[in-house]
C-alpha positions, 0 to 999 in steps of 0.5 A: 164764085171766088177763084180757088187758089192753090197756095203751094203752087203759088208759093212755088211760082214765087220761088221760081220768080226768085230764082229768075231774079237770082240768076239775073241779078245775083242773090244781093239783087233780090228784094221782095219788091223785085220778086213781086215785079218779076211775078207781076203781082202786088207787094201785098200779094207776095207778102201774103205768102212770105212776110219777110225776105228771109222767109222767101229766100229760105223757101226758095233755097229749100225748093231747089232741094225738094225738086231734085229729091222729087226727080230722084224719087221718080227715076226708073231704078233698075236695081243695078247699084252702079247704074242707079247711083249714076242716075242719082248723081246725074239728077244733081248735075247741071246737065240741062237747063232746069238742072243748070238753073237749080245749080246756079241758084244753089251756088248763089246761096252757097256763096252767101252762106259764108257771111249769112248765118241763116243761109249757112244753117239752111245750106248745112242741112242740105249739105248733110242730107247730100252727104247722107245720100252719098254715104248710103250709096257707098254703103250699098256698094260695100254691103253688096261686096262690089267695092275693092277690099278695105275701102273706107266707106266714110272717106269714099262717101266724102270723096264722091260728095266732094267730086260731085260738088266740084264738078257742079261748080265747074260746069255751072261756072264754066259750062262751055269748058267741058261737055256733059258727057265729060261730067258723067265720065268723071263720076264713072272714072271715080266709081271704077277706082273704088269698085271691083 
């Protein structure tokens, strides 16, 4: 009887191997052959799923976002906006090994987006998706009259997005420089200044 292969699961395993290569050798160190070696599969087997290195990198990049979104969807929201917002931001943040790996991979892609049009386009998709999420957070606070009078929701969403991006960059690049608690304290401090 032929072995039944879950193709989506196999693609994710290949993407995870790509992440390991990126974390070890950087994005410029990734080749289809190197990822096949990391997986312990033949080049032909890998090419069955990804015909080009560009396809492999695009899928690997999107998988980071997909995993974060899946975790956010499973969060135990309690309906208290501040609590729920802080839980969402924590899922984006390098506060454990899984999230640190995702942040390292994401930052490798972000660095490459400067000089690679394909990666820049993918990076822009996720950037805009993130901004939209931060905007929904701020709009929720405003609609529930939990913010200080007269705040600019667009500006505050951009500030929260920039703060979170900056904290992710700092904590991923220099994880020894600050504690995990300080990361979320910075987010909380920011929310304190826009909320009543």
